[in-house]
N, C-alpha and C positions, 0 to 999 in steps of 0.2 A: 682583563677588560678595564678600560679607563673610565673614569667618571664622566658623565655628560657635561658639556660646557654650557654655562649660563647664557652665552651669546646666542646659542640655538633657541633658548626659551625667549629671549628678547626679540627675536625675529618673527615670532608668532603673532598673529592678530589676536584680539581680545577673545573672539569666539573659539579660535583654535586653542588658545591658552586654557580656557575653561574646559574644553573637551579633553585636553591632555591631562589636566588635573583629575578629572573624573576617571579617565582610563587608568591612570597611574594608581589611584586609590583602589580601583577594582582589582588591578593586578596585585597590589599589596594584600588585599583580602584573599585572593587566590593563593598567594604564597603562604599566608598564615594557615589556610586550610590544608595545604599540602604538608606543611610542617607538622600540624596536629595529627595528620594521618600517616606521618612518617614516609611520605612520598617525595619530599624535597631533597634533592641531591646537591644543589648549588646554593649553599647558605649565604654566599656573598651577595646574592641578588637582593637580599633585604637592604643591605647597606647602600647599594647603588640606587635602588628604587626610592628609599627614604631621602637620599641626597637629591634625586631628581624632583621629588614632590616638594621639597623645601625650596629648590630653585624656582619652580613654577609659582609657588605661593609668594615668594619674595618678589618676583617680577609683577605678579598681580597686585601686590600691595604697593609697589613703587608707582604703578600706573594710577592707583586710587589716590595716592598722595599727590601726584602731579596734577590730577584732575581737580583736587580740592584747592591746590595752590592757584590754579588758573581761575577758579571760581571765586576765590577769596578777594582778590583785588577789585573785581567788578562789584562785589557787595560793599566793600569799603568806600568805593567812589560814589555809590548811589546813596549811602546813608548820610544824613545830615550831621554835621559836627556840632556837638553841644558843649558849651563851656559853663562850668559852675563857678560862681563867684563866692 
């Protein structure tokens, strides 16, 4: 099974992205529970799921940074410039 592509995460809307993050974290919890009760057969799913969560969190953070950069120039333009002598 191949790792999920980050392009798939970038195509999601903000709401879908947060829903995916929550679902992936719940699935990781379920995998940990299965491992603790020795019911887990496919241990590679941990690696794939952690990779997916990190991709989703990265995309979420990229969007936060982009939003801050868009807001920052407007704040700088409205603030009066002061010069000290």
